[in-house]
C-alpha atoms as one frame of an Amber mdcrd trajectory, in Angstrom:
protein
  85.693  32.737 108.501  84.772  30.696 105.641  81.569  30.061 104.316  81.429
  26.541 105.153  82.410  27.312 108.883  79.922  29.932 109.034  76.886  27.619
 108.313  78.265  25.638 110.036  78.196  27.505 113.057  74.641  28.474 112.280
  73.211  24.608 111.608  75.019  24.340 115.442  73.156  27.180 116.664  69.457
  26.401 115.212  70.478  22.460 116.540  70.774  24.109 119.906  67.601  26.728
 119.793  65.664  23.718 118.558  66.592  21.720 121.912  66.209  24.330 123.868
  62.895  25.222 122.343  61.734  21.698 123.009  62.311  21.982 127.271  60.735
  24.632 127.425  57.830  23.660 125.895  58.199  20.520 128.012  58.946  22.334
 131.157  55.805  24.589 130.447  53.026  22.338 128.667  54.351  19.112 129.171
  55.817  16.445 126.542  52.179  16.241 124.463  53.000  19.615 123.756  56.136
  19.336 121.716  55.148  18.812 117.977  57.158  19.479 115.501  54.876  22.277
 114.089  55.134  24.386 117.348  58.998  24.189 117.506  59.418  25.270 113.913
  56.623  28.154 115.566  58.439  28.942 118.180  61.970  28.889 116.471  60.847
  30.988 113.738  61.621  28.326 110.942  60.026  25.857 108.904  59.025  22.014
 109.713  61.764  20.996 106.966  64.146  23.302 108.928  64.172  21.370 112.102
  63.407  18.278 110.185  66.683  18.524 108.441  68.232  18.537 112.203  65.943
  15.802 113.788  64.053  13.487 112.167  61.166  13.526 114.719  60.195  13.662
 118.130  61.831  11.089 119.270  65.061  12.474 117.930  63.800  15.583 119.656
  64.216  13.688 123.153  66.986  11.953 122.698  68.844  15.249 122.114  67.695
  16.690 124.807  68.191  13.326 127.311  71.472  13.423 126.335  71.762  17.199
 127.561  70.126  16.479 130.223  72.394  13.382 131.107  75.507  15.769 131.035
  73.611  18.336 133.631  72.644  15.597 135.723  76.693  14.397 135.529  77.906
  17.860 136.263  75.109  18.096 139.345  76.371  15.434 140.969  80.108  16.113
 140.514  79.164  19.317 142.731  77.171  17.670 145.149  79.986  15.100 145.634
  83.117  17.506 145.655  84.814  17.839 148.308  82.987  15.462 150.336  85.498
  12.524 151.921  83.930   9.998 153.677  81.503   7.832 151.458  78.807   7.963
 153.669  78.532  11.415 153.333  78.651  11.433 149.757  76.646   9.188 149.114
  73.766  11.237 150.934  75.366  14.485 148.693  74.814  12.891 145.564  71.783
  11.160 146.519  70.032  14.756 148.049  71.233  16.093 144.732  70.420  13.490
 141.901  66.456  13.638 143.975  66.742  17.943 143.764  67.816  17.850 140.119
  64.914  15.090 139.305  62.154  17.424 141.208  63.787  20.856 139.815  63.752
  19.296 135.513  61.078  17.017 135.744  60.212  17.272 132.230  63.915  16.944
 131.834  64.146  13.946 133.900  60.666  12.205 131.484  63.096  12.402 128.531
  65.787  10.873 130.271  63.974   8.087 131.992  60.894   7.536 130.858  59.997
   8.708 127.224  61.376   6.671 124.448  64.794   7.830 123.231  66.848   4.659
 121.958  69.696   5.569 124.076  71.311   2.604 125.471  72.791   2.442 128.795
  75.348  -0.112 130.528  76.871  -0.983 126.338  80.169  -0.119 124.669  78.119
   2.077 122.168  76.418   4.427 125.614  76.894   7.876 124.810  79.430   9.960
 126.867  76.836  12.002 128.848  75.272   8.487 129.490  78.575   7.315 130.432
  79.567  10.415 132.753  76.527  10.534 134.914  76.958   6.855 135.578  80.702
   7.783 136.585  80.015  10.086 139.136  77.277   7.786 141.011  79.741   4.914
 140.333  82.165   7.330 142.362  80.188   7.106 145.132  79.041   3.982 145.173
  82.171   1.646 144.426  83.961   2.247 147.360  80.715   0.934 149.223  80.605
  -2.267 147.294  81.943  -4.898 150.201  83.302  -7.435 147.814  79.875  -6.893
 145.405  80.913  -6.089 141.677  81.283  -2.159 141.725  79.040  -1.409 138.557
  75.776  -3.663 139.885  76.070  -2.543 143.502  76.569   1.681 141.813  72.983
   0.104 139.158  71.261  -1.178 142.273  71.943   2.491 143.875  70.633   3.861
 141.229  68.069   2.107 140.711  66.348   2.423 144.001  67.203   6.173 144.247
  65.574   6.973 140.600  63.166   4.824 141.825  62.228   6.952 144.993  61.883
   9.670 142.745  59.537   7.981 139.971  56.999   7.235 143.368  57.706  10.185
 145.062  56.451  12.510 141.610  53.977  10.324 141.362  52.430  10.805 144.375
  52.584   7.149 145.520  54.309   8.321 148.689  54.240  10.710 151.652  56.078
  13.939 150.935  56.695  14.969 154.303  58.516  11.340 154.939  60.940  12.204
 152.174  63.883  13.034 154.097  63.396   9.868 156.218  63.433   7.885 153.048
  66.543   9.266 151.345  68.289   8.483 155.005  66.957   4.844 155.303  68.272
   4.013 151.193  71.796   5.452 152.296  71.916   3.516 155.173  70.748   0.324
 153.099  73.988   0.936 150.892  76.189   1.250 153.765  74.840  -1.803 155.291
  74.431  -4.138 152.197  76.638  -7.220 153.114  79.943  -8.333 151.450  78.596
 -10.672 148.452  75.424  -9.497 148.388
C-alpha cells in the first residue's frame, strides 16, 4: 500500500470517527453539547485536525444527516421487503419510519430539524436523501390514484413526519399512536384521483 493510500485510509477513518463521536454525543447529551472542542477531546485529535475534515458544526451535522438518510433508506427498504399488498406496504413503511425516528432522536433532528444546507427535491440532492425518498415513493406511488406520484409521496412523507414531530414534542396523546398510524394509512389510501 502506498503512502498516499494509507493517508487517505487514515483520513477516511478519522472522518468516520468524528461523525460517530458527534452522533454519540448528541444522542447522550443533545446537539448543544456537540462542539468542536468536545469532539476533539473525544476522538483524541486536535481541533485543527477536526477542522481539516469539517468547516464547523454545521458541516458535521450535515455528515451525520447524510449517514442518517442512508440508514433510513435501509430501514424503509427492510420494512417494506416481502410485503406485496399496497396498504400493508404503506403500513409497514410508516411503522418503520416512526420506529426509526423514535429510536434515533438526535439523528432524526440532524436530518430534519438542524441546519444542514442539504438540498431536497432538486437535481443536486445527495444520493442518501434520494434513496430514502425512493423507498417512500415505491410504496406511495401505487396509491397516488391519478395524482402526481412524487407530490403524493411528498404529502405522505409530510404527514408521517408531522406525526413523528408532534409525538416527539409531547403534543399528541401517546396511547393513540397506533390509531393515528392506522388513520394516516386509511386517509392516504382514500385520497381521490386528481387530488
